[in-house]
Residue, then its C-alpha position, 0 to 999 in steps of 0.5 A: m449337490g447332485k441332480l434332483r429327483p423329479r416329483l414322485d407319482d407314487v409314494r410310500f406312506h407311514c401313518l404314525d396313528c395306526d402304524y400302517r404302511f402303504e404305497a399310493k398316489p399322494v392326495r396333496v403335494e406341498d412345497a418345501p423350499e427348505d429341503e433343497w434336495h427335494p422341495w416337496r412334501y407328499v401327504g396321503t390318506c391312510p386307508e385303515c384309519g382315514r387320517e392324513c399321513e406323511q411320507e415314509r422317513q426311510q424314502r425321504g431319507l433315500l431321496k436326500a442321500w441320492a441328491h447328495a450322491t454326486g460321485p466324482k467330479t475331477a478327471e482323476g476321479l472319473a477315470s478311477t470310477a471308469k476303471n472300477l467297471e473293467g471286467h464287470p459284470t463278471p459271469e457270476e454277477a450276470r447270472r445273479t442280475r438275471f436271477n434278481g430279474l426273474k425273482h421280481g417277475l416270478n413272485a407274482r406267478t408263484a403266488t398263483y399256485w403257492p401263495a404265502r400261508p405261514g404254518k399251512y404247508p408241510d415244510c413250514d415247521g423249521c423253515e428259514y423264511f417263516s418269519s418273512c412269510f407274514t408279509a410276503t406274497a408267495c411261499q419263498k420255498r416254492v419261489d426258489l424252486y421256481f427260480a432254479h428251474h427257470l434259470a436252468f431252462t433259460a440257460g439250457d444248463p441241466k447242471l443247474l438242477n444238480d442240487l435239487n436232483a440230488d436232494l430228490h434222490a436222497n428223499l426217495r431213497s430215505i422213503v425206500n429205507l422207510m418201507i424196508l423198515d416197515v417190512i422188517r417190523d411187520g415181517s415178510t409174510i402177512r397172515t390174514p383170516a380167510w372169509y367168504y359170502d354165503k348165498d344170502g350175502g352174509f359175510h363169514v370168517a372161514q373156520i374148521g373144526g378140530r379132529d378127535d385124535d382117536s376117531g378123527k372126527l370133526l369136533p364142532h366146539e373146537r373151531e379154528t380160523i383158516m388163515v391165508l399167508t400172503e407176502h407183505p404188500m410193500l415188497k412189491r412197491i419196494g421192487e417198483w421204487v428200486a427199479k424206477i430210481g435206478l437202485s437195482l444191481s443191474d443198474m449199478g453194474m453189481t450182477p455177476k453178468a456185469k462183472e464178467a462183461t467188465e472183466d472181459a472188457v478189461g481183458y480185451l483192452a489188456g490184450q490189445q495193449q499187449r498186442q500193440e507192445s508186441q508189434l512195437e517190439y517187432q518193429k524195433r527188432t526189424t529196424l535193428a536187423l536192417e541196420d545191422l545188415s547195412n553194416l555187414i554189407a559195408r564191412s564185406r565191401e571193405n574187406t574185398v577191396r583190401d583182399p591181396v588176391l583180388i588186388e594181384h588179380k586186378q594188377q595182372a589183368g591191367e598188365n595183360g590189357 
């Protein structure tokens, strides 16, 4: 049997009468010599029904399992265990460990602003954490959001937020698409009645009487409401959103001016490459010409030495000398 756990100060209890689970300090500790792996039994008082209850069976079983988990004892076993630790923790394991530490530390901070309220938030419908939120302290959706940002700021790596930023941009694009559909459904222009207040503060809809086709006089009994034609108010908002999230043609480089600038840059680079190639060809031709010139000079010297006139002249000059 391995090392025994010391006596616990805080114990998890389970009341079998009301099925309530809680963690608290034991009100009484009894000796249990029959359990060699943990010779103490804990008794607590249930805060719901007030009856005495024993330690939770799961925690009791963990104490027994921990006491029997002796691990390797031989030299070979100890060496094998040490070898298993080589290369660990990996970078992924280190990030996961840091994430777990943040998770336990930030749950309470998240609960301050976003406590667990199943069914009360807009994204509760279809949430994968919905069933666990009844026992959680904070909204798990917001907890994940907090953790992702804290990890990114702790690591100083904005790439860790790429998935969240992609989701945000996709949602904004979806909202813009819905706004465009509203404009298409309603029309690009809105007709509204013209109105005014008289000097006494009375509200009136502006109307005009019809005219007689022959005399051209106003006909009071045939009045028409004056309509004001304005652009759809969503058009301005769509333009603002498109500019803010970088969906305009200039942001994507799709304007004629941007296209011409791209073509000019490509042409400039192509010209530069052609000039570089021309310079290389000129250097090669110059090198070949110099090599040919050296060969010509060498051949002319050989021809001069073998010239019979020059040989006879040298012989005569030697005899006279």
